[in-house]
Chimera marker file (.cmm) of the C-alpha trace (Angstrom):
<marker_set name="trace">
<marker id="1" x="124.160" y="87.803" z="66.611" r="1" g="1" b="0" radius="0.5"/>
<marker id="2" x="120.324" y="87.252" z="66.690" r="1" g="1" b="0" radius="0.5"/>
<marker id="3" x="121.466" y="85.234" z="69.906" r="1" g="1" b="0" radius="0.5"/>
<marker id="4" x="123.685" y="88.476" z="70.862" r="1" g="1" b="0" radius="0.5"/>
<marker id="5" x="120.418" y="90.129" z="70.542" r="1" g="1" b="0" radius="0.5"/>
<marker id="6" x="118.026" y="88.242" z="72.504" r="1" g="1" b="0" radius="0.5"/>
<marker id="7" x="120.799" y="88.628" z="75.581" r="1" g="1" b="0" radius="0.5"/>
<marker id="8" x="120.435" y="92.342" z="75.425" r="1" g="1" b="0" radius="0.5"/>
<marker id="9" x="116.283" y="92.033" z="74.676" r="1" g="1" b="0" radius="0.5"/>
<marker id="10" x="117.079" y="89.023" z="78.358" r="1" g="1" b="0" radius="0.5"/>
<marker id="11" x="119.251" y="91.929" z="80.072" r="1" g="1" b="0" radius="0.5"/>
<marker id="12" x="116.967" y="95.178" z="79.196" r="1" g="1" b="0" radius="0.5"/>
<marker id="13" x="113.917" y="93.740" z="80.408" r="1" g="1" b="0" radius="0.5"/>
<marker id="14" x="115.193" y="92.369" z="84.200" r="1" g="1" b="0" radius="0.5"/>
<marker id="15" x="117.053" y="95.461" z="84.752" r="1" g="1" b="0" radius="0.5"/>
<marker id="16" x="113.573" y="96.874" z="83.690" r="1" g="1" b="0" radius="0.5"/>
<marker id="17" x="111.665" y="94.536" z="85.893" r="1" g="1" b="0" radius="0.5"/>
<marker id="18" x="113.856" y="94.765" z="88.520" r="1" g="1" b="0" radius="0.5"/>
<marker id="19" x="113.071" y="99.276" z="88.086" r="1" g="1" b="0" radius="0.5"/>
<marker id="20" x="110.119" y="98.171" z="89.071" r="1" g="1" b="0" radius="0.5"/>
<marker id="21" x="109.900" y="96.223" z="91.972" r="1" g="1" b="0" radius="0.5"/>
<marker id="22" x="112.746" y="98.274" z="93.746" r="1" g="1" b="0" radius="0.5"/>
<marker id="23" x="110.467" y="101.612" z="92.707" r="1" g="1" b="0" radius="0.5"/>
<marker id="24" x="106.951" y="99.645" z="93.866" r="1" g="1" b="0" radius="0.5"/>
<marker id="25" x="108.352" y="98.425" z="97.288" r="1" g="1" b="0" radius="0.5"/>
<marker id="26" x="111.175" y="101.818" z="97.617" r="1" g="1" b="0" radius="0.5"/>
<marker id="27" x="107.649" y="104.960" z="97.369" r="1" g="1" b="0" radius="0.5"/>
<marker id="28" x="105.583" y="103.710" z="99.206" r="1" g="1" b="0" radius="0.5"/>
<marker id="29" x="108.155" y="104.042" z="102.291" r="1" g="1" b="0" radius="0.5"/>
<marker id="30" x="109.176" y="107.328" z="101.670" r="1" g="1" b="0" radius="0.5"/>
<marker id="31" x="105.924" y="108.497" z="100.996" r="1" g="1" b="0" radius="0.5"/>
<marker id="32" x="105.221" y="107.185" z="104.597" r="1" g="1" b="0" radius="0.5"/>
<marker id="33" x="108.075" y="109.457" z="106.037" r="1" g="1" b="0" radius="0.5"/>
<marker id="34" x="106.762" y="111.668" z="104.314" r="1" g="1" b="0" radius="0.5"/>
<marker id="35" x="104.010" y="111.936" z="105.987" r="1" g="1" b="0" radius="0.5"/>
<marker id="36" x="104.696" y="111.266" z="109.411" r="1" g="1" b="0" radius="0.5"/>
<marker id="37" x="107.978" y="113.616" z="108.886" r="1" g="1" b="0" radius="0.5"/>
<marker id="38" x="105.458" y="116.045" z="108.209" r="1" g="1" b="0" radius="0.5"/>
<marker id="39" x="102.945" y="114.765" z="111.178" r="1" g="1" b="0" radius="0.5"/>
<marker id="40" x="105.641" y="114.796" z="113.683" r="1" g="1" b="0" radius="0.5"/>
<marker id="41" x="106.338" y="118.916" z="111.927" r="1" g="1" b="0" radius="0.5"/>
<marker id="42" x="102.971" y="120.340" z="112.408" r="1" g="1" b="0" radius="0.5"/>
<marker id="43" x="102.711" y="118.537" z="115.713" r="1" g="1" b="0" radius="0.5"/>
<marker id="44" x="106.045" y="120.496" z="117.329" r="1" g="1" b="0" radius="0.5"/>
<marker id="45" x="104.862" y="123.723" z="115.591" r="1" g="1" b="0" radius="0.5"/>
<marker id="46" x="104.260" y="125.837" z="119.499" r="1" g="1" b="0" radius="0.5"/>
<marker id="47" x="100.954" y="127.117" z="119.484" r="1" g="1" b="0" radius="0.5"/>
<link id1="1" id2="2" r="1" g="1" b="0" radius="0.2"/>
<link id1="2" id2="3" r="1" g="1" b="0" radius="0.2"/>
<link id1="3" id2="4" r="1" g="1" b="0" radius="0.2"/>
<link id1="4" id2="5" r="1" g="1" b="0" radius="0.2"/>
<link id1="5" id2="6" r="1" g="1" b="0" radius="0.2"/>
<link id1="6" id2="7" r="1" g="1" b="0" radius="0.2"/>
<link id1="7" id2="8" r="1" g="1" b="0" radius="0.2"/>
<link id1="8" id2="9" r="1" g="1" b="0" radius="0.2"/>
<link id1="9" id2="10" r="1" g="1" b="0" radius="0.2"/>
<link id1="10" id2="11" r="1" g="1" b="0" radius="0.2"/>
<link id1="11" id2="12" r="1" g="1" b="0" radius="0.2"/>
<link id1="12" id2="13" r="1" g="1" b="0" radius="0.2"/>
<link id1="13" id2="14" r="1" g="1" b="0" radius="0.2"/>
<link id1="14" id2="15" r="1" g="1" b="0" radius="0.2"/>
<link id1="15" id2="16" r="1" g="1" b="0" radius="0.2"/>
<link id1="16" id2="17" r="1" g="1" b="0" radius="0.2"/>
<link id1="17" id2="18" r="1" g="1" b="0" radius="0.2"/>
<link id1="18" id2="19" r="1" g="1" b="0" radius="0.2"/>
<link id1="19" id2="20" r="1" g="1" b="0" radius="0.2"/>
<link id1="20" id2="21" r="1" g="1" b="0" radius="0.2"/>
<link id1="21" id2="22" r="1" g="1" b="0" radius="0.2"/>
<link id1="22" id2="23" r="1" g="1" b="0" radius="0.2"/>
<link id1="23" id2="24" r="1" g="1" b="0" radius="0.2"/>
<link id1="24" id2="25" r="1" g="1" b="0" radius="0.2"/>
<link id1="25" id2="26" r="1" g="1" b="0" radius="0.2"/>
<link id1="26" id2="27" r="1" g="1" b="0" radius="0.2"/>
<link id1="27" id2="28" r="1" g="1" b="0" radius="0.2"/>
<link id1="28" id2="29" r="1" g="1" b="0" radius="0.2"/>
<link id1="29" id2="30" r="1" g="1" b="0" radius="0.2"/>
<link id1="30" id2="31" r="1" g="1" b="0" radius="0.2"/>
<link id1="31" id2="32" r="1" g="1" b="0" radius="0.2"/>
<link id1="32" id2="33" r="1" g="1" b="0" radius="0.2"/>
<link id1="33" id2="34" r="1" g="1" b="0" radius="0.2"/>
<link id1="34" id2="35" r="1" g="1" b="0" radius="0.2"/>
<link id1="35" id2="36" r="1" g="1" b="0" radius="0.2"/>
<link id1="36" id2="37" r="1" g="1" b="0" radius="0.2"/>
<link id1="37" id2="38" r="1" g="1" b="0" radius="0.2"/>
<link id1="38" id2="39" r="1" g="1" b="0" radius="0.2"/>
<link id1="39" id2="40" r="1" g="1" b="0" radius="0.2"/>
<link id1="40" id2="41" r="1" g="1" b="0" radius="0.2"/>
<link id1="41" id2="42" r="1" g="1" b="0" radius="0.2"/>
<link id1="42" id2="43" r="1" g="1" b="0" radius="0.2"/>
<link id1="43" id2="44" r="1" g="1" b="0" radius="0.2"/>
<link id1="44" id2="45" r="1" g="1" b="0" radius="0.2"/>
<link id1="45" id2="46" r="1" g="1" b="0" radius="0.2"/>
<link id1="46" id2="47" r="1" g="1" b="0" radius="0.2"/>
</marker_set>
């Protein structure tokens, strides 16, 4: 039973670890795209 709890703990830990890596790699990219799109929209506004 201890071994099963250990496996569950390792699985949850690894899932959280990969989730952090995924967020750390995608969030800055989405922020960059959002800023780029915002600048494009500002440039396209007719004067």
